[in-house]
C-alpha positions as CSV (number, residue, x, y, z in Angstrom):
1,M,-24.3,-46.5,0.2
2,L,-27.3,-48.5,-1.0
3,K,-26.6,-52.2,-0.7
4,F,-28.4,-54.4,-3.3
5,V,-29.8,-57.7,-2.0
6,P,-31.7,-60.4,-3.9
7,P,-35.3,-60.9,-2.7
8,E,-34.5,-64.1,-0.9
9,E,-32.0,-62.2,1.3
10,V,-34.4,-59.5,2.4
11,K,-35.0,-61.4,5.7
12,N,-31.4,-60.8,6.6
13,V,-31.3,-57.0,6.5
14,R,-32.5,-56.8,10.1
15,G,-29.1,-58.0,11.2
16,S,-28.2,-60.4,14.1
17,L,-29.1,-58.3,17.1
18,D,-29.6,-60.8,19.9
19,L,-31.8,-59.4,22.6
20,W,-31.0,-62.3,24.9
21,E,-27.4,-61.1,25.2
22,Y,-28.7,-57.7,26.5
23,V,-31.1,-59.5,28.9
24,E,-28.0,-61.1,30.5
25,K,-26.2,-57.8,30.7
26,V,-29.0,-55.8,32.3
27,M,-30.3,-58.5,34.6
28,P,-28.1,-57.4,37.6
29,V,-29.2,-53.8,37.1
30,V,-32.9,-54.7,37.1
31,K,-32.5,-57.0,40.1
32,E,-30.7,-54.4,42.1
33,V,-33.2,-51.6,41.4
34,K,-36.0,-54.0,42.4
35,A,-34.2,-54.8,45.6
36,R,-32.8,-51.4,46.6
37,G,-35.1,-48.9,44.8
38,L,-34.0,-45.3,44.5
39,E,-30.6,-45.9,46.0
40,A,-29.7,-48.3,43.2
41,V,-31.1,-45.9,40.6
42,K,-28.7,-43.2,42.0
43,K,-25.8,-45.6,41.9
44,Y,-26.4,-46.3,38.2
45,N,-27.0,-42.7,37.4
46,K,-23.5,-42.0,38.7
47,A,-21.9,-45.0,37.0
48,F,-23.5,-44.5,33.5
49,D,-24.2,-40.8,33.3
50,N,-22.0,-39.2,35.9
51,Y,-25.1,-37.7,37.4
52,E,-25.6,-37.1,41.1
53,G,-28.5,-34.7,41.0
54,C,-32.2,-35.1,41.9
55,V,-33.8,-38.2,40.5
56,S,-37.5,-37.4,41.1
57,L,-38.9,-34.3,39.5
58,S,-42.4,-32.9,40.1
59,Q,-44.6,-30.8,37.8
60,E,-43.4,-27.7,39.5
61,D,-39.8,-28.7,38.8
62,F,-40.2,-29.2,35.0
63,A,-42.6,-26.3,34.7
64,S,-39.8,-24.0,35.8
65,Y,-37.6,-25.2,33.0
66,S,-40.3,-25.0,30.3
67,K,-40.8,-22.4,27.5
68,E,-44.3,-21.1,26.8
69,S,-43.9,-21.1,23.0
70,L,-42.7,-24.8,23.0
71,V,-45.5,-25.8,25.3
72,S,-48.0,-24.3,22.9
73,L,-46.4,-26.1,19.9
74,F,-46.6,-29.4,21.7
75,E,-50.2,-28.8,22.8
76,E,-51.1,-28.2,19.1
77,V,-49.5,-31.5,18.1
78,L,-51.2,-33.3,21.0
79,E,-54.6,-32.0,19.8
80,Q,-54.2,-34.1,16.7
81,L,-52.7,-37.1,18.4
82,S,-55.4,-37.1,21.1
83,A,-58.2,-36.8,18.5
84,F,-57.0,-39.8,16.6
85,H,-56.5,-42.0,19.7
86,K,-59.8,-41.1,21.3
87,Q,-61.6,-41.9,18.0
88,T,-60.0,-45.3,17.8
89,A,-60.4,-46.2,21.5
90,P,-62.4,-49.3,22.3
91,K,-65.9,-48.8,23.7
92,D,-67.9,-50.7,26.3
93,S,-70.0,-53.5,24.7
94,A,-72.7,-55.9,25.7
95,F,-73.6,-59.4,24.5
96,S,-76.8,-61.3,25.2
97,S,-77.4,-64.9,24.1
98,K,-79.1,-68.1,25.5
99,G,-79.7,-66.6,28.9
100,V,-76.3,-65.0,29.4
101,R,-75.6,-61.3,29.4
102,A,-71.9,-60.5,29.2
103,V,-70.5,-56.9,29.2
104,T,-67.0,-55.8,28.4
105,L,-65.8,-52.7,30.2
106,W,-62.8,-50.6,29.2
107,R,-61.1,-48.3,31.7
108,P,-57.8,-46.4,31.6
109,V,-54.8,-47.8,33.4
110,E,-54.5,-45.9,36.7
111,R,-50.7,-45.6,36.9
112,L,-48.5,-45.7,33.7
113,G,-44.8,-45.6,33.3
114,A,-43.5,-44.2,30.0
115,Y,-39.9,-44.5,29.0
116,V,-38.7,-41.6,26.7
117,P,-35.2,-42.3,25.2
118,G,-32.5,-39.8,24.5
119,G,-29.2,-40.2,22.7
120,L,-27.5,-37.3,21.0
121,Y,-30.8,-35.4,21.0
122,P,-34.0,-35.3,23.1
123,Y,-37.2,-36.9,21.9
124,P,-40.1,-34.7,22.9
125,S,-42.3,-36.4,20.3
126,T,-42.1,-39.6,22.3
127,A,-43.2,-37.9,25.4
128,L,-46.3,-36.7,23.5
129,M,-46.9,-40.2,22.0
130,T,-46.7,-41.9,25.3
131,A,-47.5,-39.7,28.3
132,G,-49.5,-37.1,26.4
133,V,-51.8,-39.6,24.7
134,A,-52.1,-41.6,27.9
135,K,-53.3,-38.5,29.9
136,A,-55.7,-37.6,27.0
137,L,-57.2,-41.1,27.3
138,G,-57.8,-40.7,31.0
139,V,-54.8,-42.3,32.7
140,K,-54.8,-40.9,36.2
141,E,-51.0,-40.8,36.9
142,V,-48.1,-40.9,34.4
143,T,-44.5,-41.0,35.3
144,V,-41.8,-40.6,32.7
145,A,-38.2,-41.9,32.9
146,T,-35.6,-40.2,30.6
147,P,-31.8,-39.8,30.7
148,P,-30.7,-37.1,33.2
149,K,-29.2,-34.8,30.6
150,F,-32.6,-34.3,29.1
151,A,-34.8,-34.4,32.2
152,T,-34.5,-30.7,32.8
153,S,-33.9,-29.5,29.3
154,E,-36.1,-26.7,28.0
155,V,-37.5,-28.9,25.2
156,M,-38.3,-31.9,27.3
157,A,-39.6,-29.9,30.2
158,S,-42.0,-28.2,27.8
159,A,-43.1,-31.6,26.4
160,F,-43.7,-32.9,29.9
161,L,-45.8,-29.9,30.8
162,A,-47.9,-30.0,27.6
163,S,-48.4,-33.8,28.2
164,K,-49.6,-33.2,31.8
165,V,-46.9,-35.6,33.1
166,D,-47.3,-36.1,36.9
167,S,-43.6,-36.8,37.7
168,V,-40.3,-37.5,35.9
169,L,-37.5,-39.8,36.9
170,A,-34.1,-38.6,35.7
171,A,-32.8,-42.0,34.9
172,G,-32.1,-43.6,31.5
173,G,-31.4,-47.1,30.1
174,A,-32.2,-50.3,32.0
175,H,-32.2,-48.6,35.4
176,G,-34.7,-46.0,34.2
177,V,-37.1,-48.7,33.0
178,S,-36.6,-50.5,36.3
179,A,-37.3,-47.3,38.2
180,L,-40.7,-47.0,36.5
181,A,-41.6,-50.5,37.6
182,Y,-40.1,-50.7,41.1
183,V,-39.8,-47.1,42.2
184,A,-42.7,-45.3,40.6
185,G,-44.9,-48.5,41.0
186,A,-46.3,-48.2,37.5
187,H,-49.1,-50.7,36.6
188,K,-47.7,-50.8,33.1
189,V,-44.5,-49.7,31.3
190,V,-44.5,-48.5,27.7
191,G,-42.1,-46.8,25.3
192,P,-39.3,-47.2,22.8
193,G,-35.6,-47.5,23.2
194,G,-32.4,-49.3,22.3
195,P,-31.6,-52.9,23.1
196,Y,-30.7,-52.3,26.8
197,V,-34.1,-50.6,27.3
198,Q,-36.0,-53.4,25.6
199,A,-34.1,-56.1,27.5
200,A,-35.0,-54.3,30.7
201,K,-38.6,-54.1,29.7
202,L,-38.6,-57.9,29.0
203,L,-37.3,-58.5,32.5
204,V,-39.6,-56.2,34.4
205,S,-42.6,-57.7,32.5
206,V,-42.3,-60.6,35.0
207,D,-43.8,-58.1,37.5
208,V,-45.4,-55.4,35.4
209,P,-47.0,-55.6,32.0
210,I,-45.3,-53.9,29.0
211,D,-46.4,-52.8,25.6
212,M,-44.0,-54.5,23.1
213,I,-40.5,-54.6,21.8
214,A,-40.0,-51.2,20.3
215,G,-36.6,-50.5,18.9
216,P,-34.3,-50.1,17.0
217,T,-36.0,-48.3,14.0
218,E,-36.9,-50.2,10.8
219,L,-38.3,-49.1,7.5
220,A,-39.4,-50.8,4.3
221,V,-40.3,-48.7,1.2
222,I,-42.6,-50.3,-1.4
223,A,-42.3,-48.3,-4.7
224,D,-43.1,-48.6,-8.4
225,S,-42.0,-46.5,-11.4
226,S,-44.3,-43.7,-10.4
227,A,-42.3,-42.9,-7.2
228,D,-40.2,-39.8,-6.8
229,P,-36.7,-41.0,-6.2
230,E,-35.8,-38.0,-4.1
231,E,-38.8,-38.5,-1.8
232,V,-38.0,-42.1,-1.4
233,A,-34.3,-41.3,-0.6
234,Y,-35.2,-38.8,2.1
235,D,-37.7,-41.2,3.6
236,M,-35.0,-43.9,3.8
237,L,-32.3,-41.6,5.1
238,A,-34.7,-40.3,7.8
239,Q,-35.1,-43.7,9.4
240,A,-31.5,-44.7,8.9
241,E,-30.3,-41.7,10.9
242,H,-31.6,-43.3,14.1
243,G,-28.3,-45.3,14.5
244,P,-26.2,-48.3,13.4
245,T,-28.8,-50.9,14.4
246,S,-31.5,-49.3,12.2
247,F,-32.2,-50.1,8.6
248,A,-34.2,-48.8,5.6
249,L,-35.0,-51.2,2.8
250,L,-36.3,-50.2,-0.7
251,V,-38.5,-52.9,-2.4
252,S,-39.2,-51.8,-5.9
253,T,-40.6,-53.1,-9.2
254,D,-38.4,-50.6,-11.1
255,E,-34.7,-51.1,-11.2
256,G,-34.3,-47.6,-12.7
257,L,-35.9,-46.1,-9.7
258,V,-33.5,-48.0,-7.4
259,L,-30.5,-46.6,-9.3
260,E,-31.9,-43.1,-9.0
261,V,-32.4,-43.5,-5.3
262,E,-28.8,-44.9,-5.0
263,K,-27.5,-41.7,-6.6
264,R,-29.3,-39.6,-4.0
265,V,-28.2,-41.5,-0.9
266,K,-24.6,-41.9,-2.0
267,G,-22.3,-39.9,0.3
268,E,-25.0,-39.1,2.8
269,E,-23.9,-39.6,6.4
270,V,-26.3,-41.9,8.2
271,E,-25.3,-44.8,10.5
272,G,-28.1,-47.2,9.7
273,G,-28.1,-49.7,6.8
274,L,-29.5,-48.8,3.4
275,Y,-30.7,-51.7,1.3
276,A,-32.6,-52.3,-2.0
277,T,-34.1,-55.2,-3.9
278,V,-36.0,-55.5,-7.1
279,V,-39.2,-57.6,-7.4
280,R,-41.6,-58.7,-10.1
281,D,-44.7,-56.9,-8.9
282,L,-46.3,-55.2,-6.0
283,E,-47.8,-58.4,-4.7
284,E,-44.3,-59.9,-4.3
285,A,-43.2,-56.6,-2.6
286,K,-46.1,-56.8,-0.1
287,R,-45.3,-60.5,0.6
288,L,-41.6,-59.8,1.3
289,V,-42.3,-56.8,3.5
290,S,-45.0,-58.7,5.5
291,E,-42.6,-61.5,6.1
292,L,-40.0,-59.1,7.3
293,A,-42.6,-57.1,9.3
294,P,-40.7,-53.9,9.9
295,E,-42.2,-51.2,12.1
296,H,-42.5,-48.6,9.3
297,V,-43.8,-49.2,5.8
298,S,-43.9,-46.4,3.2
299,V,-45.8,-47.0,0.0
300,Y,-45.1,-44.9,-3.2
301,A,-47.1,-46.6,-5.9
302,E,-50.0,-45.7,-8.2
303,T,-52.2,-48.3,-6.7
304,Y,-51.9,-50.3,-3.6
305,E,-54.1,-52.7,-1.6
306,P,-53.5,-52.9,2.1
307,P,-52.8,-54.4,4.5
308,V,-49.2,-55.1,5.1
309,A,-47.4,-55.9,8.4
310,G,-46.1,-52.7,9.8
311,A,-47.4,-49.1,10.2
312,A,-48.0,-48.0,6.6
313,S,-48.1,-44.5,5.1
314,F,-49.3,-44.1,1.5
315,K,-47.4,-41.5,-0.5
316,A,-46.4,-39.7,2.7
317,P,-43.0,-39.8,4.4
318,S,-42.7,-42.0,7.5
319,P,-41.4,-39.1,9.6
320,F,-44.8,-37.5,9.3
321,L,-46.2,-40.5,11.2
322,D,-43.4,-40.0,13.7
323,Y,-44.6,-36.5,14.6
324,S,-48.1,-35.1,14.0
325,A,-50.2,-37.2,11.6
326,G,-52.2,-38.8,14.4
327,P,-51.2,-42.5,14.8
328,N,-48.5,-43.4,17.3
329,H,-44.8,-43.6,16.5
330,V,-44.1,-46.2,19.1
331,L,-44.1,-49.3,16.9
332,P,-43.3,-53.0,17.1
333,T,-39.9,-54.1,15.9
334,S,-38.0,-57.4,15.6
335,G,-40.9,-58.8,13.6
336,W,-43.5,-58.1,16.2
337,A,-45.5,-56.3,13.5
338,K,-46.7,-59.8,12.4
339,A,-48.9,-59.9,15.4
340,R,-49.6,-56.3,16.6
341,G,-49.6,-52.7,15.6
342,P,-48.6,-49.3,16.9
343,L,-49.0,-48.2,20.5
344,G,-52.6,-47.3,20.8
345,P,-55.6,-46.8,23.1
346,V,-55.7,-50.5,24.1
347,D,-52.2,-50.1,25.5
348,F,-53.3,-47.4,27.9
349,M,-56.4,-49.3,29.0
350,R,-57.5,-52.4,30.9
351,W,-60.6,-54.3,30.3
352,T,-62.8,-56.6,32.2
353,T,-66.0,-58.7,31.6
354,L,-69.1,-59.0,33.7
355,V,-71.5,-62.0,33.3
356,E,-75.1,-62.2,34.5
357,V,-76.9,-65.5,34.3
358,F,-80.7,-66.0,33.7
359,P,-82.9,-69.1,33.8
360,E,-82.6,-69.4,30.0
361,A,-78.9,-70.3,30.5
362,A,-79.7,-73.8,31.7
363,D,-78.4,-75.5,28.6
364,L,-75.1,-73.6,28.8
365,L,-74.7,-74.4,32.5
366,K,-75.2,-78.1,31.7
367,L,-72.5,-77.9,29.1
368,A,-70.2,-76.2,31.5
369,A,-70.8,-78.9,34.1
370,E,-70.0,-81.6,31.6
371,L,-66.7,-79.9,30.6
372,A,-65.7,-79.5,34.3
373,R,-66.2,-83.2,35.0
374,L,-64.3,-84.1,31.8
375,E,-61.4,-82.1,33.3
376,G,-61.7,-83.8,36.7
377,M,-62.8,-80.6,38.4
378,K,-65.3,-82.0,40.8
379,Y,-66.0,-78.7,42.7
380,H,-66.2,-76.7,39.5
381,A,-68.9,-79.1,38.4
382,K,-70.7,-78.9,41.8
383,A,-70.7,-75.1,41.8
384,I,-72.2,-75.0,38.3
385,E,-74.8,-77.7,39.1
386,Y,-75.8,-75.9,42.3
387,K,-76.5,-72.8,40.3
388,L,-78.4,-74.8,37.7
389,S,-80.6,-76.3,40.5
390,K,-81.5,-72.8,41.7
391,I,-82.7,-71.5,38.4
392,L,-84.6,-74.6,37.2
């Protein structure tokens, strides 16, 4: 059923998921994996998944489970994903001013951990979006963690092979995320998942950088009278089928459209929440959606001026972005879209700056020495002043 909400209540459709509660629940798991490594992972595999098989799988292992036709399918998708991410990757740059030459260098992370969730069904697309894109961007070593029941499945094994994954940990949930950080020794952990996964990512971020909070799924649809109600309905149902903690919200300038969408979603079996609100114009719609900052935004309108917080698609269903359009489907949730966008090249790279000083930098060195003394940093000032004396 489509639940109608007034515009001022739109902020409440996300629900009251408290990630702090999950942090408390998974903290013992994360701590034990950190302390005991693989033995703790095996313990939790038995406890949560009744799995006592091999935890660490090599390329040879999952290659034996793969299917050639599926590998070819996934490689074709990866061709588009890789082209987009390579095109948008940051480039080295140089800056020269007042006697200073500063260079920013971008290089791939050397060792990445990618979490690939799995519930009722596997998610090969997430393996492509994380591990596959990472390898395309030059990451040297990628380890994937995924629930045991999918680790050796034909579909996932084919996705791992197409993505050139180096190794797979058959471990899901909080202990799977912890295994990436403390068993695989990842330099960074990325990937979507439910609240247990995201809580674990927050905890391991004390030791290993992460990408973002990415889950559960969220969608806002901005639509005017030109929208096709059936297209809107399918888009909303697609994201709502992710589970009970997901939502899809229709923000429309046309009450008639909303009623038509309601007819089409009525009786459909999805666990996520379906909501709708009617606004005065598209500007109000954009404001409300940007304040909510959901991960997905679909726009079905005659005219539309970006930007809006969230990964937007214009007259295209959000599931297209989930699979093969090019941009990444690992997206910020819980309002994080106010400050960042989809998983992208910068998440698979590290950057550094190099500075070279010339005699023309004397004035900048004097300023630096003054700032150091204002902060009471005597030896900071002396180091700068000594350099100044050498170039004058």
